[in-house]
N, C-alpha and C positions, 0 to 999 in steps of 0.2 A: 504494499499499499504507500510506504514512503518512498520506493521508486517511482512509482506512478506519479505522484504528487512533486517529486522532484522534476521529472520529466514536462509535467504540464508547466512548471514554473519556468523553467529554461525555453519550453516552446513560446510561452508569454513574452518572455523578454527579448526572444529574437525577433518576434512579431513586432514588438513595440520600437527595436531598434531600425527593423526597416521602415515604418511608419515614418518615423523620426527623420530618417534619410530621405525619404521620399518628399516629406514636406519642406526640407530644407534645399531642394533644388528649385522650388518655385520662385516666383520672383512676386515682391510686394504690389507692382501694377499689374502683372498678367498682360493680356493683348491691349493694344492700344488701338482701338476702332473709333472712339468718340473723343472729341475734346468738349467739356462742358463749361458753361458759364461763360459763353462768348455773346455777351449780351450787347456788346458794341457792333456786332456782326463784322467784324474785320477778319481778314483773310488770315488763317493762322501759318505762320513762318514753319517750316518743316524741313527736315534733313533727312537724307535718304536712310530707312529702316527703322525711323524713329514712331511712325504710325503704320497699322495694317487696312487695307482694304475692307470698308464695311461690306463688300459683296463678297468679295472671293477669298479673304483672309490673308491674301499674299502680302509682304511687305511693300511698302512703298518705296522704290527705289530709284526708278527715272523720273525724276520730278518734270520732265519736259513732256510727260504724258497724264499726269497727275490732275487730279480735282477735287475740290472740296464743295461740300454741300452744307449752306449754312442754315439752320432752323430757325424759325422766330423763336422756339424755347430758348434760343442759346447754344444748342448743340452743332457740333461742326463734326461733320463725317467725311472720311478721307476716301480716295478712290486711286486705285493704279492706272486705271483705264477708264475712259469717258465710256465704254461699252457697259462698263459694270454698272457705272453711274444710273444709265438707260435699265439695266435690268434689275439693279437694288430699288429703283422707283416703281418697279411693277407692284411688288408686295409691301411697298413702305409709303405712307402719303404724309410725311411732314408738310407742314405749312412753311414754304422755302422761302427765305428772306433773299440769299443770294447761292446761284449757282455758278462757280467759276472753274476755269481749267487754265492750265499752263499752256501756251503756245511754242510751237518748235521754232518760228522763225525769229519771235521777238524775245522768248524766256521769259515772258511776263504772265502774270495773272489775269485774266480778261473774263468778261460775262461769257458762260458756255454759250449761249443761244446768240452771240454776235458774234461767234467763231465760225470760220471755214474749216470744212475738215475733208482729208483727204480720205483715200479708201485702202490706199496699199502701204501703210507706213507699217514698220515691223514694230508693234505696239506690244506692252508686256503680257497682255492676255492673247494676242494674236488677230485681235479683230478687225484689225487696220486702221481703224478711225483715229486721227491726230488733228489735234486742233492747230489753225493757223490764224493771225489776224489779218494778214493779206489775202486775199482772193487770187487764186493761180488756176490756170486751166484744170477742168475735171473735178473743181472740189464743190462739195456740197453744202447747204446750210445745216443747222443744228435738227431741225424738225425733219427734214430728209435722211439725214443719219439714223436719227431715232426711230424712224419707220423702218429703214434697213435693217438697224439692228435688231428692233422687235420681230421682224420677219425672217430673221437669220441670213441675211443678205450680206454677209461678211466674210472675211478669209479663211472663217472655220468652213464655209461651204465649197466645196472641191470645184463646183462648175462656176461658181462666182470667182475663185480664185485664180483659175484657170483664165477667164473671161478677161478681169481686171489685169493681169499681169502680161498678157500677151498684147495688151494696148499699146 
């Protein structure tokens, strides 16, 4: 009987040590998808890998493809690709105060709805839509980009990809 109690005690201590080790590997912050308290509705300056995309959970690394959605409640959501914004908005309905994206040509933040979008850029999620301030040949406005994204007519579709890349 004494041997069984000793084995149970040793087992409990081993489990306790494992739990403590697993808890110590976590961080206090955890994943960073949302910046709260942005009631001034200002663009949140970010560094690569500081935040994760609210749609796909990838780190926001290449800032020239990133986007921020600032809601009226002061929450700022981060995205690594404008296509992720479109997909996220299908299942989330925040009251949008600002939707901004970085442009490839100026490397500045602009209103995403005023940007022009290419369809063949090598974007983080591979959708191909990248924002530009200045319109160039074959670029499309936000509403058309959004429609094409929702229809799946982006570089993930092999027929679309073949057609666009052969032009």
